[in-house]
N, CA and C atoms as an extended XYZ file, in Angstrom:
462
Properties=species:S:1:pos:R:3:atomname:S:1:resname:S:1:resid:I:1 pbc="F F F"
N       100.226       74.170      263.433 N   LEU     1
C        99.724       74.390      262.081 CA  LEU     1
C       100.464       73.527      261.072 C   LEU     1
N       101.733       73.231      261.341 N   ASP     2
C       102.479       72.352      260.446 CA  ASP     2
C       102.023       70.901      260.565 C   ASP     2
N       101.181       70.608      261.548 N   MET     3
C       100.648       69.255      261.737 CA  MET     3
C        99.245       69.137      261.140 C   MET     3
N        98.873       70.087      260.290 N   ASN     4
C        97.622       70.060      259.526 CA  ASN     4
C        96.354       70.326      260.333 C   ASN     4
N        96.435       71.082      261.413 N   CYS     5
C        95.191       71.465      262.086 CA  CYS     5
C        94.485       72.488      261.198 C   CYS     5
N        93.177       72.579      261.363 N   ASP     6
C        92.443       73.521      260.525 CA  ASP     6
C        91.841       74.688      261.303 C   ASP     6
N        91.931       74.640      262.633 N   VAL     7
C        91.495       75.745      263.485 CA  VAL     7
C        92.468       75.816      264.655 C   VAL     7
N        92.884       77.023      264.994 N   ILE     8
C        93.795       77.197      266.124 CA  ILE     8
C        93.204       78.225      267.089 C   ILE     8
N        93.370       77.951      268.363 N   ALA     9
C        92.938       78.879      269.415 CA  ALA     9
C        94.068       78.946      270.423 C   ALA     9
N        94.010       79.911      271.296 N   GLN    10
C        95.090       80.042      272.275 CA  GLN    10
C        94.562       80.654      273.551 C   GLN    10
N        95.391       80.609      274.552 N   HIS    11
C        95.098       81.239      275.835 CA  HIS    11
C        96.286       82.135      276.160 C   HIS    11
N        96.472       83.141      275.344 N   CYS    12
C        97.573       84.081      275.546 CA  CYS    12
C        97.205       85.421      274.924 C   CYS    12
N        97.892       86.439      275.349 N   ASP    13
C        97.580       87.797      274.913 CA  ASP    13
C        98.439       88.213      273.720 C   ASP    13
N        98.209       87.577      272.593 N   THR    14
C        98.925       87.929      271.380 CA  THR    14
C        98.064       87.572      270.182 C   THR    14
N        98.232       88.320      269.110 N   VAL    15
C        97.489       88.032      267.881 CA  VAL    15
C        98.267       87.086      266.971 C   VAL    15
N        99.443       86.662      267.388 N   TYR    16
C       100.284       85.827      266.527 CA  TYR    16
C        99.573       84.564      266.031 C   TYR    16
N        98.840       83.823      266.879 N   PRO    17
C        98.138       82.649      266.341 CA  PRO    17
C        97.159       83.011      265.230 C   PRO    17
N        96.487       84.157      265.344 N   GLN    18
C        95.532       84.565      264.321 CA  GLN    18
C        96.243       84.954      263.025 C   GLN    18
N        97.287       85.741      263.140 N   THR    19
C        97.988       86.170      261.929 CA  THR    19
C        98.678       84.989      261.251 C   THR    19
N        99.201       84.062      262.026 N   LEU    20
C        99.823       82.874      261.440 CA  LEU    20
C        98.763       81.974      260.796 C   LEU    20
N        97.607       81.844      261.445 N   ALA    21
C        96.521       81.056      260.861 CA  ALA    21
C        96.125       81.644      259.507 C   ALA    21
N        95.987       82.953      259.456 N   GLN    22
C        95.626       83.591      258.185 CA  GLN    22
C        96.705       83.350      257.141 C   GLN    22
N        97.956       83.470      257.550 N   GLN    23
C        99.068       83.242      256.629 CA  GLN    23
C        99.055       81.806      256.083 C   GLN    23
N        98.657       80.839      256.938 N   LYS    24
C        98.642       79.422      256.550 CA  LYS    24
C        97.313       79.002      255.906 C   LYS    24
N        96.327       79.901      255.871 N   GLY    25
C        95.058       79.598      255.234 CA  GLY    25
C        94.122       78.730      256.059 C   GLY    25
N        94.214       78.843      257.392 N   VAL    26
C        93.311       78.104      258.266 CA  VAL    26
C        92.566       79.087      259.161 C   VAL    26
N        91.711       78.575      260.021 N   TYR    27
C        90.897       79.427      260.882 CA  TYR    27
C        91.513       79.578      262.264 C   TYR    27
N        91.032       80.605      262.972 N   SER    28
C        91.493       80.852      264.332 CA  SER    28
C        90.342       81.342      265.192 C   SER    28
N        90.551       81.249      266.498 N   ILE    29
C        89.618       81.799      267.480 CA  ILE    29
C        90.442       82.697      268.386 C   ILE    29
N        90.098       83.967      268.405 N   GLY    30
C        90.854       84.938      269.175 CA  GLY    30
C        90.572       84.852      270.662 C   GLY    30
N        91.386       85.556      271.435 N   TYR    31
C        91.264       85.510      272.883 CA  TYR    31
C        91.567       86.868      273.497 C   TYR    31
N        90.766       87.258      274.454 N   ASN    32
C        90.881       88.477      275.262 CA  ASN    32
C        90.316       89.718      274.594 C   ASN    32
N        90.337       89.777      273.284 N   SER    33
C        89.754       90.913      272.574 CA  SER    33
C        89.380       90.448      271.169 C   SER    33
N        88.641       91.279      270.459 N   ASP    34
C        88.239       90.935      269.098 CA  ASP    34
C        89.475       90.987      268.204 C   ASP    34
N        89.917       89.841      267.752 N   MET    35
C        91.135       89.761      266.949 CA  MET    35
C        90.851       89.654      265.461 C   MET    35
N        89.588       89.861      265.067 N   SER    36
C        89.251       89.780      263.649 CA  SER    36
C        89.905       90.890      262.844 C   SER    36
N        90.215       92.006      263.466 N   LYS    37
C        90.847       93.098      262.718 CA  LYS    37
C        92.281       92.743      262.317 C   LYS    37
N        92.933       91.872      263.102 N   GLU    38
C        94.300       91.456      262.767 CA  GLU    38
C        94.320       90.316      261.749 C   GLU    38
N        93.260       89.517      261.721 N   ALA    39
C        93.201       88.370      260.805 CA  ALA    39
C        91.775       88.226      260.265 C   ALA    39
N        91.328       89.166      259.449 N   PRO    40
C        89.935       89.167      258.989 CA  PRO    40
C        89.532       87.964      258.153 C   PRO    40
N        90.490       87.274      257.570 N   GLU    41
C        90.163       86.108      256.744 CA  GLU    41
C        90.269       84.799      257.513 C   GLU    41
N        90.745       84.854      258.755 N   ALA    42
C        90.961       83.627      259.531 CA  ALA    42
C        90.160       83.573      260.822 C   ALA    42
N        89.964       84.704      261.457 N   CYS    43
C        89.370       84.726      262.798 CA  CYS    43
C        87.861       84.463      262.745 C   CYS    43
N        87.458       83.309      263.238 N   LEU    44
C        86.038       82.935      263.260 CA  LEU    44
C        85.266       83.735      264.296 C   LEU    44
N        85.875       83.961      265.448 N   CYS    45
C        85.289       84.721      266.549 CA  CYS    45
C        86.381       84.895      267.593 C   CYS    45
N        86.092       85.619      268.632 N   SER    46
C        87.040       85.787      269.735 CA  SER    46
C        86.283       85.714      271.050 C   SER    46
N        86.915       85.113      272.026 N   VAL    47
C        86.421       85.157      273.397 CA  VAL    47
C        86.896       86.487      273.953 C   VAL    47
N        85.992       87.237      274.546 N   ILE    48
C        86.383       88.543      275.074 CA  ILE    48
C        86.075       88.630      276.564 C   ILE    48
N        86.870       89.394      277.236 N   TRP    49
C        86.734       89.618      278.675 CA  TRP    49
C        86.388       91.082      278.899 C   TRP    49
N        85.392       91.320      279.721 N   ASN    50
C        84.961       92.666      280.067 CA  ASN    50
C        85.254       92.854      281.560 C   ASN    50
N        86.494       93.196      281.870 N   TRP    51
C        86.898       93.296      283.275 CA  TRP    51
C        86.179       94.422      284.005 C   TRP    51
N        85.613       95.378      283.277 N   SER    52
C        84.892       96.454      283.966 CA  SER    52
C        83.700       95.893      284.736 C   SER    52
N        83.149       94.756      284.273 N   ALA    53
C        82.044       94.121      285.009 CA  ALA    53
C        82.495       93.740      286.411 C   ALA    53
N        83.707       93.221      286.521 N   TYR    54
C        84.246       92.858      287.841 CA  TYR    54
C        84.652       94.107      288.621 C   TYR    54
N        85.415       94.987      287.978 N   TYR    55
C        85.930       96.154      288.690 CA  TYR    55
C        84.809       97.019      289.251 C   TYR    55
N        83.740       97.200      288.487 N   THR    56
C        82.607       97.995      288.962 CA  THR    56
C        82.005       97.369      290.213 C   THR    56
N        81.808       96.061      290.175 N   SER    57
C        81.246       95.351      291.322 CA  SER    57
C        82.188       95.406      292.531 C   SER    57
N        83.478       95.194      292.287 N   ALA    58
C        84.448       95.192      293.392 CA  ALA    58
C        84.552       96.564      294.046 C   ALA    58
N        84.652       97.604      293.228 N   VAL    59
C        84.756       98.959      293.784 CA  VAL    59
C        83.481       99.318      294.542 C   VAL    59
N        82.322       98.943      294.001 N   GLN    60
C        81.067       99.239      294.695 CA  GLN    60
C        81.020       98.527      296.046 C   GLN    60
N        81.538       97.294      296.120 N   SER    61
C        81.527       96.578      297.398 CA  SER    61
C        82.461       97.241      298.411 C   SER    61
N        83.550       97.838      297.946 N   VAL    62
C        84.431       98.587      298.852 CA  VAL    62
C        83.698       99.818      299.364 C   VAL    62
N        83.044      100.543      298.467 N   ILE    63
C        82.277      101.737      298.845 CA  ILE    63
C        81.179      101.363      299.841 C   ILE    63
N        80.508      100.231      299.604 N   ASP    64
C        79.414       99.789      300.466 CA  ASP    64
C        79.883       99.170      301.775 C   ASP    64
N        81.190       98.911      301.865 N   GLY    65
C        81.719       98.273      303.071 CA  GLY    65
C        81.456       96.772      303.115 C   GLY    65
N        81.194       96.155      301.966 N   THR    66
C        80.911       94.719      301.938 CA  THR    66
C        82.043       93.900      301.326 C   THR    66
N        83.131       94.546      300.929 N   TRP    67
C        84.271       93.846      300.326 CA  TRP    67
C        84.797       92.804      301.304 C   TRP    67
N        84.941       91.567      300.828 N   ASP    68
C        85.455       90.514      301.712 CA  ASP    68
C        86.723       89.864      301.180 C   ASP    68
N        87.197       90.301      300.004 N   GLY    69
C        88.451       89.792      299.470 CA  GLY    69
C        88.370       88.398      298.879 C   GLY    69
N        87.175       87.842      298.758 N   SER    70
C        87.058       86.487      298.225 CA  SER    70
C        87.317       86.477      296.717 C   SER    70
N        87.652       85.318      296.207 N   ASN    71
C        87.872       85.171      294.774 CA  ASN    71
C        86.571       85.418      294.023 C   ASN    71
N        86.701       85.923      292.819 N   TYR    72
C        85.551       86.237      291.978 CA  TYR    72
C        85.524       85.264      290.812 C   TYR    72
N        84.372       84.669      290.551 N   TYR    73
C        84.211       83.740      289.444 CA  TYR    73
C        83.001       84.142      288.618 C   TYR    73
N        83.169       85.161      287.803 N   GLY    74
C        82.086       85.610      286.949 CA  GLY    74
C        82.146       84.923      285.600 C   GLY    74
N        81.076       85.037      284.861 N   GLY    75
C        81.009       84.411      283.552 CA  GLY    75
C        80.167       85.218      282.599 C   GLY    75
N        79.469       84.521      281.719 N   MET    76
C        78.642       85.189      280.718 CA  MET    76
C        77.462       85.912      281.347 C   MET    76
N        76.854       85.325      282.358 N   ASN    77
C        75.693       85.968      282.977 CA  ASN    77
C        76.053       87.274      283.668 C   ASN    77
N        77.289       87.395      284.095 N   GLU    78
C        77.742       88.626      284.743 CA  GLU    78
C        78.348       89.608      283.740 C   GLU    78
N        78.322       89.249      282.461 N   ASN    79
C        78.903       90.050      281.385 CA  ASN    79
C        80.420       90.177      281.504 C   ASN    79
N        81.046       89.246      282.202 N   LEU    80
C        82.503       89.255      282.300 CA  LEU    80
C        83.122       88.595      281.070 C   LEU    80
N        82.521       87.526      280.603 N   VAL    81
C        83.013       86.773      279.457 CA  VAL    81
C        81.949       86.802      278.366 C   VAL    81
N        82.399       86.942      277.126 N   SER    82
C        81.462       86.899      276.016 CA  SER    82
C        82.187       86.388      274.780 C   SER    82
N        81.490       86.391      273.685 N   ILE    83
C        82.051       85.966      272.411 CA  ILE    83
C        81.642       86.993      271.374 C   ILE    83
N        82.568       87.302      270.482 N   THR    84
C        82.258       88.260      269.425 CA  THR    84
C        81.318       87.607      268.415 C   THR    84
N        80.679       88.398      267.578 N   PRO    85
C        79.860       87.796      266.521 CA  PRO    85
C        80.717       86.868      265.655 C   PRO    85
N        80.095       85.819      265.157 N   ILE    86
C        80.781       84.865      264.288 CA  ILE    86
C        81.075       85.547      262.950 C   ILE    86
N        82.223       85.240      262.379 N   ALA    87
C        82.653       85.860      261.128 CA  ALA    87
C        81.621       85.674      260.020 C   ALA    87
N        81.541       86.662      259.150 N   ASP    88
C        80.605       86.613      258.027 CA  ASP    88
C        80.866       85.425      257.109 C   ASP    88
N        82.114       84.965      257.041 N   PHE    89
C        82.434       83.860      256.139 CA  PHE    89
C        82.087       82.492      256.731 C   PHE    89
N        81.656       82.440      257.995 N   ALA    90
C        81.238       81.170      258.604 CA  ALA    90
C        79.853       80.795      258.076 C   ALA    90
N        79.582       79.513      258.017 N   ALA    91
C        78.287       79.030      257.542 CA  ALA    91
C        77.168       79.520      258.461 C   ALA    91
N        76.020       79.790      257.877 N   ALA    92
C        74.869       80.258      258.653 CA  ALA    92
C        74.503       79.267      259.747 C   ALA    92
N        74.600       77.976      259.463 N   ALA    93
C        74.278       76.951      260.459 CA  ALA    93
C        75.250       77.007      261.632 C   ALA    93
N        76.499       77.355      261.356 N   THR    94
C        77.497       77.489      262.423 CA  THR    94
C        77.126       78.645      263.331 C   THR    94
N        76.798       79.766      262.723 N   LYS    95
C        76.390       80.937      263.513 CA  LYS    95
C        75.191       80.593      264.384 C   LYS    95
N        74.235       79.886      263.810 N   GLU    96
C        73.029       79.499      264.533 CA  GLU    96
C        73.368       78.605      265.724 C   GLU    96
N        74.248       77.626      265.531 N   LYS    97
C        74.637       76.703      266.609 CA  LYS    97
C        75.373       77.447      267.721 C   LYS    97
N        76.266       78.351      267.349 N   VAL    98
C        77.015       79.109      268.357 CA  VAL    98
C        76.071       79.996      269.150 C   VAL    98
N        75.162       80.675      268.469 N   ASN    99
C        74.196       81.528      269.172 CA  ASN    99
C        73.285       80.707      270.081 C   ASN    99
N        72.906       79.512      269.632 N   MET   100
C        72.079       78.629      270.453 CA  MET   100
C        72.855       78.191      271.699 C   MET   100
N        74.119       77.826      271.518 N   ALA   101
C        74.936       77.405      272.662 CA  ALA   101
C        75.087       78.548      273.660 C   ALA   101
N        75.313       79.755      273.158 N   LYS   102
C        75.441       80.923      274.042 CA  LYS   102
C        74.168       81.118      274.851 C   LYS   102
N        73.012       81.027      274.199 N   GLN   103
C        71.741       81.189      274.907 CA  GLN   103
C        71.536       80.077      275.936 C   GLN   103
N        71.950       78.855      275.604 N   GLN   104
C        71.817       77.749      276.547 CA  GLN   104
C        72.737       77.925      277.749 C   GLN   104
N        73.927       78.471      277.531 N   ILE   105
C        74.836       78.761      278.653 CA  ILE   105
C        74.218       79.832      279.540 C   ILE   105
N        73.721       80.909      278.924 N   LEU   106
C        73.132       82.006      279.691 CA  LEU   106
C        71.895       81.568      280.471 C   LEU   106
N        71.118       80.657      279.906 N   SER   107
C        69.899       80.209      280.577 CA  SER   107
C        70.164       79.127      281.630 C   SER   107
N        71.357       78.573      281.626 N   GLY   108
C        71.678       77.499      282.573 CA  GLY   108
C        71.398       76.110      282.026 C   GLY   108
N        70.885       76.007      280.801 N   LYS   109
C        70.618       74.697      280.200 CA  LYS   109
C        71.893       73.958      279.824 C   LYS   109
N        72.962       74.700      279.541 N   ASN   110
C        74.236       74.105      279.159 CA  ASN   110
C        75.295       74.565      280.142 C   ASN   110
N        75.623       73.704      281.102 N   GLY   111
C        76.699       73.995      282.040 CA  GLY   111
C        78.004       73.499      281.455 C   GLY   111
N        78.895       74.403      281.122 N   VAL   112
C        80.119       74.005      280.430 CA  VAL   112
C        81.021       73.104      281.275 C   VAL   112
N        80.813       73.070      282.579 N   PHE   113
C        81.607       72.196      283.437 CA  PHE   113
C        80.837       70.939      283.851 C   PHE   113
N        79.707       70.683      283.231 N   ASP   114
C        78.915       69.505      283.569 CA  ASP   114
C        79.493       68.261      282.908 C   ASP   114
N        79.300       67.135      283.553 N   GLY   115
C        79.692       65.866      282.961 CA  GLY   115
C        81.074       65.424      283.378 C   GLY   115
N        81.634       64.505      282.617 N   VAL   116
C        82.938       63.927      282.920 CA  VAL   116
C        84.037       64.855      282.423 C   VAL   116
N        84.937       65.182      283.321 N   ILE   117
C        86.125       65.958      282.967 CA  ILE   117
C        87.321       65.105      283.344 C   ILE   117
N        88.284       65.014      282.473 N   LYS   118
C        89.460       64.196      282.703 CA  LYS   118
C        90.634       65.101      283.026 C   LYS   118
N        91.357       64.793      284.102 N   THR   119
C        92.500       65.611      284.487 CA  THR   119
C        93.705       65.261      283.629 C   THR   119
N        94.758       66.061      283.757 N   ASN   120
C        95.957       65.781      282.978 CA  ASN   120
C        96.701       64.555      283.481 C   ASN   120
N        96.283       64.004      284.611 N   THR   121
C        96.889       62.762      285.110 CA  THR   121
C        96.058       61.546      284.722 C   THR   121
N        94.928       61.772      284.053 N   GLY   122
C        94.071       60.680      283.631 CA  GLY   122
C        92.911       60.400      284.567 C   GLY   122
N        92.884       61.026      285.734 N   ALA   123
C        91.776       60.826      286.672 CA  ALA   123
C        90.527       61.500      286.124 C   ALA   123
N        89.372       60.896      286.369 N   GLU   124
C        88.118       61.490      285.923 CA  GLU   124
C        87.407       62.167      287.080 C   GLU   124
N        86.830       63.305      286.799 N   VAL   125
C        86.077       64.086      287.773 CA  VAL   125
C        84.658       64.193      287.250 C   VAL   125
N        83.679       63.904      288.094 N   GLY   126
C        82.285       64.015      287.683 CA  GLY   126
C        81.784       62.742      287.025 C   GLY   126
N        80.500       62.751      286.734 N   THR   127
C        79.873       61.643      286.033 CA  THR   127
C        79.075       62.222      284.874 C   THR   127
N        78.569       61.371      284.019 N   VAL   128
C        77.864       61.831      282.828 CA  VAL   128
C        76.736       62.792      283.171 C   VAL   128
N        75.999       62.537      284.247 N   LYS   129
C        74.861       63.390      284.604 CA  LYS   129
C        75.198       64.387      285.704 C   LYS   129
N        76.466       64.530      286.019 N   ASP   130
C        76.909       65.411      287.089 CA  ASP   130
C        76.866       66.872      286.672 C   ASP   130
N        76.578       67.728      287.613 N   VAL   131
C        76.728       69.161      287.447 CA  VAL   131
C        77.811       69.555      288.441 C   VAL   131
N        78.991       69.863      287.927 N   LEU   132
C        80.097       70.222      288.808 CA  LEU   132
C        79.859       71.592      289.414 C   LEU   132
N        80.346       71.757      290.632 N   GLU   133
C        80.245       73.062      291.253 CA  GLU   133
C        81.149       74.021      290.507 C   GLU   133
N        80.770       75.279      290.492 N   THR   134
C        81.580       76.276      289.805 CA  THR   134
C        82.477       76.977      290.797 C   THR   134
N        83.287       77.868      290.286 N   GLY   135
C        84.164       78.649      291.139 CA  GLY   135
C        85.354       77.868      291.628 C   GLY   135
N        85.710       78.082      292.888 N   ALA   136
C        86.931       77.517      293.443 CA  ALA   136
C        86.965       76.002      293.362 C   ALA   136
N        85.811       75.345      293.486 N   ASN   137
C        85.794       73.887      293.458 CA  ASN   137
C        86.169       73.323      292.101 C   ASN   137
N        85.961       74.069      291.045 N   VAL   138
C        86.318       73.604      289.709 CA  VAL   138
C        87.815       73.723      289.483 C   VAL   138
N        88.429       74.781      289.997 N   ILE   139
C        89.832       75.023      289.672 CA  ILE   139
C        90.784       74.795      290.838 C   ILE   139
N        90.334       74.134      291.901 N   THR   140
C        91.221       73.858      293.024 CA  THR   140
C        92.461       73.144      292.518 C   THR   140
N        93.616       73.640      292.897 N   GLY   141
C        94.862       73.020      292.479 CA  GLY   141
C        95.272       73.405      291.070 C   GLY   141
N        94.591       74.338      290.478 N   GLY   142
C        94.914       74.761      289.121 CA  GLY   142
C        94.045       74.048      288.105 C   GLY   142
N        93.957       74.624      286.960 N   ILE   143
C        93.160       74.014      285.900 CA  ILE   143
C        94.039       72.959      285.238 C   ILE   143
N        93.789       71.699      285.608 N   ASN   144
C        94.629       70.618      285.096 CA  ASN   144
C        93.777       69.534      284.467 C   ASN   144
N        92.707       69.930      283.801 N   TRP   145
C        91.810       68.961      283.203 CA  TRP   145
C        91.471       69.365      281.783 C   TRP   145
N        90.911       68.437      281.080 N   TYR   146
C        90.383       68.708      279.762 CA  TYR   146
C        89.097       67.940      279.610 C   TYR   146
N        88.288       68.305      278.641 N   PHE   147
C        87.007       67.628      278.453 CA  PHE   147
C        87.215       66.300      277.758 C   PHE   147
N        86.674       65.255      278.342 N   LYS   148
C        86.732       63.930      277.727 CA  LYS   148
C        85.718       63.823      276.599 C   LYS   148
N        84.568       64.439      276.802 N   THR   149
C        83.526       64.430      275.783 CA  THR   149
C        83.039       65.852      275.565 C   THR   149
N        82.447       66.071      274.447 N   VAL   150
C        81.902       67.386      274.126 CA  VAL   150
C        80.413       67.223      273.908 C   VAL   150
N        79.634       68.125      274.500 N   LYS   151
C        78.193       68.090      274.299 CA  LYS   151
C        77.840       68.463      272.882 C   LYS   151
N        76.933       67.747      272.304 N   VAL   152
C        76.426       68.092      270.984 CA  VAL   152
C        75.124       68.837      271.196 C   VAL   152
N        75.019       70.010      270.627 N   ILE   153
C        73.809       70.821      270.777 CA  ILE   153
C        72.940       70.562      269.558 C   ILE   153
N        71.717       70.129      269.828 N   GLU   154
C        70.806       69.819      268.715 CA  GLU   154
C        69.705       70.841      268.615 C   GLU   154
């Protein structure tokens, strides 16, 4: 924030980035739960996890005798991951774009792992028109990549 960023997000279980963003007068994106209550003037939205979607499925598979112990890779379609409503202070066009992107992800039109992904060593994975496999093949060896390009939703 001291380097003049205007939006901060994190991948940790604390509201500190949101409260600090509000204190500094910039925006934030919460993680793991709706963090707008801690920073109502800064939190644009939050990524939320609904682990009951996984636990219900896993327990049912144990009851059914089909549990195989494999890794689980759920997403928005399984109701494991979602996003809170966009803050009231965000522009209407922003809300519209976010809702459109969410619908495109749910419909399969927007694969968030599609295209060129650059690893932290500089190696590129995928091609512009590639659809990367999901699950274990995406995160083999740990998540050590970042997006080289960002899709523009029109």
